[in-house]
C-alpha positions as CSV (number, residue, x, y, z in Angstrom):
1,M,-13.6,-18.9,-15.3
2,S,-16.7,-18.1,-17.3
3,V,-18.8,-19.6,-14.5
4,Y,-17.2,-17.2,-11.9
5,L,-17.7,-14.2,-14.2
6,L,-21.4,-15.1,-14.6
7,Y,-21.7,-15.5,-10.8
8,I,-20.0,-12.1,-10.3
9,F,-22.6,-10.6,-12.6
10,V,-25.5,-12.3,-10.8
11,A,-24.1,-11.2,-7.4
12,L,-23.7,-7.7,-8.5
13,L,-27.3,-7.6,-9.7
14,S,-28.4,-8.7,-6.2
15,Y,-26.5,-5.7,-4.7
16,V,-27.6,-3.2,-7.3
17,T,-31.3,-4.1,-6.6
18,P,-32.6,-1.6,-4.0
19,G,-33.7,-3.1,-0.7
20,P,-33.5,-2.5,3.1
21,D,-29.6,-2.6,3.0
22,W,-29.6,0.4,0.7
23,L,-31.8,2.4,3.1
24,I,-29.8,1.4,6.2
25,I,-26.5,2.2,4.7
26,S,-27.8,5.4,3.1
27,K,-29.3,6.5,6.4
28,N,-26.0,6.0,8.2
29,T,-23.9,7.6,5.4
30,F,-26.0,10.7,5.8
31,R,-24.5,11.1,9.3
32,S,-21.0,10.4,8.2
33,K,-19.1,8.4,5.6
34,R,-17.5,6.3,8.4
35,E,-20.9,5.2,9.7
36,G,-21.9,4.3,6.2
37,M,-18.8,2.1,5.8
38,L,-19.4,0.5,9.2
39,S,-23.0,-0.4,8.3
40,A,-21.8,-1.8,5.0
41,L,-19.2,-3.9,6.8
42,G,-22.0,-5.1,9.1
43,V,-24.1,-6.1,6.1
44,Q,-21.2,-8.1,4.7
45,C,-20.6,-9.8,8.1
46,G,-24.2,-10.8,8.0
47,L,-23.6,-12.3,4.6
48,F,-20.7,-14.2,5.9
49,F,-23.0,-15.6,8.6
50,H,-25.4,-16.9,5.9
51,M,-22.5,-18.4,4.0
52,I,-21.4,-20.4,7.0
53,L,-25.0,-21.6,7.5
54,A,-25.1,-22.7,3.8
55,V,-21.8,-24.6,4.2
56,I,-23.0,-26.6,7.2
57,G,-26.4,-27.1,5.6
58,A,-28.4,-25.4,8.3
59,S,-30.0,-23.0,5.8
60,A,-31.5,-25.8,3.7
61,I,-32.9,-27.5,6.8
62,F,-34.2,-24.3,8.3
63,L,-35.8,-23.1,5.1
64,A,-37.5,-26.4,4.6
65,S,-40.1,-25.1,7.0
66,K,-42.2,-22.3,5.6
67,D,-43.2,-21.2,9.1
68,A,-39.5,-20.8,10.0
69,F,-39.0,-18.7,6.9
70,Y,-41.8,-16.3,7.8
71,I,-40.9,-16.2,11.4
72,I,-37.4,-14.9,10.4
73,Q,-39.1,-12.5,8.0
74,L,-41.3,-11.3,10.9
75,L,-38.3,-10.7,13.1
76,G,-36.6,-8.9,10.3
77,G,-39.7,-6.7,9.7
78,I,-39.9,-5.8,13.4
79,Y,-36.2,-4.9,13.4
80,I,-36.4,-2.7,10.3
81,T,-39.5,-1.0,11.7
82,W,-37.6,-0.3,14.9
83,L,-34.7,1.1,12.8
84,G,-37.1,3.4,10.9
85,F,-38.9,4.5,14.1
86,S,-35.6,5.2,15.9
87,S,-34.3,7.2,12.9
88,L,-37.4,9.4,12.9
89,K,-37.3,9.8,16.7
90,E,-33.6,10.8,16.6
91,L,-34.3,13.2,13.8
92,Y,-37.1,14.9,15.8
93,S,-34.9,15.0,18.9
94,N,-32.0,16.7,17.0
95,R,-34.2,18.9,14.8
96,D,-32.6,22.1,16.2
97,K,-29.0,20.8,15.8
98,S,-26.8,21.1,12.8
99,I,-25.1,18.0,11.4
100,E,-21.8,19.7,12.1
101,D,-22.7,19.8,15.8
102,T,-22.7,16.0,16.1
103,P,-19.1,14.8,16.9
104,P,-17.9,11.9,14.7
105,Q,-17.3,8.6,16.4
106,R,-14.3,6.4,15.6
107,F,-16.4,3.2,15.8
108,N,-20.2,3.5,15.9
109,K,-21.3,0.0,17.1
110,G,-24.9,0.9,16.3
111,A,-24.2,1.5,12.6
112,F,-22.3,-1.8,12.3
113,L,-24.9,-3.8,14.2
114,S,-27.8,-2.3,12.3
115,G,-26.3,-3.5,9.0
116,M,-25.4,-7.0,10.3
117,T,-28.6,-7.7,12.2
118,A,-30.8,-6.6,9.2
119,N,-28.9,-8.9,6.9
120,I,-28.9,-11.8,9.3
121,L,-32.7,-11.4,9.7
122,N,-33.3,-11.3,6.0
123,P,-34.4,-14.8,4.9
124,K,-34.0,-13.8,1.2
125,V,-30.2,-13.8,1.7
126,A,-30.5,-17.4,2.9
127,V,-32.7,-18.2,-0.2
128,F,-30.0,-16.8,-2.4
129,F,-27.4,-19.1,-1.0
130,I,-29.7,-22.1,-1.2
131,S,-31.4,-21.5,-4.6
132,I,-29.0,-19.3,-6.7
133,L,-25.5,-20.3,-5.5
134,P,-25.9,-24.0,-6.1
135,Q,-26.5,-23.3,-9.8
136,F,-22.8,-22.4,-10.0
137,V,-21.5,-25.5,-8.1
138,S,-20.2,-28.5,-10.0
139,E,-20.8,-32.0,-8.7
140,K,-17.4,-33.1,-9.9
141,G,-15.5,-30.8,-7.5
142,N,-15.5,-30.3,-3.7
143,V,-18.9,-28.8,-3.0
144,I,-18.0,-27.2,0.3
145,S,-14.9,-25.5,-1.1
146,Q,-16.9,-24.3,-4.1
147,V,-19.6,-22.8,-1.8
148,I,-17.0,-21.1,0.3
149,T,-15.2,-19.7,-2.8
150,L,-18.5,-18.4,-4.3
151,G,-19.5,-17.0,-0.9
152,I,-16.2,-15.1,-0.6
153,I,-16.5,-13.8,-4.2
154,D,-20.0,-12.6,-3.3
155,I,-18.7,-10.8,-0.2
156,L,-15.8,-9.2,-2.1
157,V,-18.2,-8.0,-4.9
158,G,-20.3,-6.5,-2.1
159,V,-17.4,-4.7,-0.6
160,V,-16.5,-3.1,-3.9
161,W,-20.1,-2.2,-4.5
162,W,-20.7,-0.7,-1.0
163,V,-17.5,1.3,-1.1
164,A,-18.6,2.9,-4.4
165,F,-22.2,3.3,-3.1
166,V,-21.2,5.0,0.2
167,S,-18.7,7.3,-1.7
168,L,-21.4,8.4,-4.1
169,I,-24.1,8.9,-1.4
170,G,-21.5,10.8,0.7
171,K,-20.7,13.2,-2.2
172,L,-24.4,13.8,-3.0
173,Y,-25.1,14.4,0.6
174,K,-22.3,17.0,0.9
175,L,-24.0,18.9,-1.9
176,A,-27.0,19.3,0.3
177,K,-25.5,21.8,2.7
178,D,-28.8,23.1,3.9
179,D,-29.8,21.2,7.1
180,S,-33.5,21.3,6.1
181,I,-32.7,19.4,2.9
182,R,-30.7,16.8,4.9
183,N,-33.5,16.5,7.4
184,R,-36.0,15.8,4.6
185,I,-33.7,13.1,3.1
186,E,-33.3,11.5,6.6
187,F,-37.1,11.7,7.1
188,F,-37.7,10.0,3.8
189,T,-35.2,7.1,4.5
190,G,-36.5,6.7,8.0
191,S,-40.2,6.7,6.8
192,L,-39.4,4.2,4.1
193,L,-37.6,1.9,6.5
194,L,-40.7,2.1,8.8
195,L,-43.0,1.4,5.9
196,I,-41.0,-1.6,4.6
197,G,-40.8,-3.1,8.1
198,V,-44.5,-2.8,8.6
199,V,-45.2,-4.4,5.2
200,F,-42.8,-7.3,6.1
201,I,-44.6,-7.7,9.4
202,I,-48.1,-7.8,7.9
203,K,-47.0,-10.1,5.1
204,S,-45.3,-12.6,7.4
205,I,-48.2,-12.6,9.9
206,F,-50.7,-13.3,7.1
207,S,-48.4,-16.1,5.8
208,I,-48.1,-17.7,9.2
209,F,-51.7,-17.5,10.3
210,G,-53.4,-17.2,6.9
């Protein structure tokens, strides 16, 4: 039991640490709480994908190649850059519209896919499952069942965290009733996504060809 409690703490730390997921979910929450929840669901589905890869051993084989790691990082950087650019482009296109003028969508596929794709293309998630998760696996038990159990715990911890995160961001955003303030917040998150994506691209290119 103490092992699981420690793992929950470690998993929570990984969620609390700001990263691209934070920005993507925040950006979508600024549009509506529903879109924020959908992007968070996408992130957790991406996490489930990495868990499956870890179970079948594909992550370990794939990450054995440094070039493969940096290629995935490059693809992730390109995708995050595209998200940031698209966000800024949409903000510019809708600069004369109020947030209330945008009709809510029951299921925004783009919000879901943005979270899932960014998580799948984040090699650091695979590194977590390969380097951190095995520290909590006992050789005496069934390794696969333990990995699945820990992976599910990680996903559940993330669900709790993102629900709280989206709720908080949504409340803070509602306080900013002035559209100019909201536009500045969206400009900041979009620009930051663009910057992070470019940094990932440059870093991975230098690592591959350096």
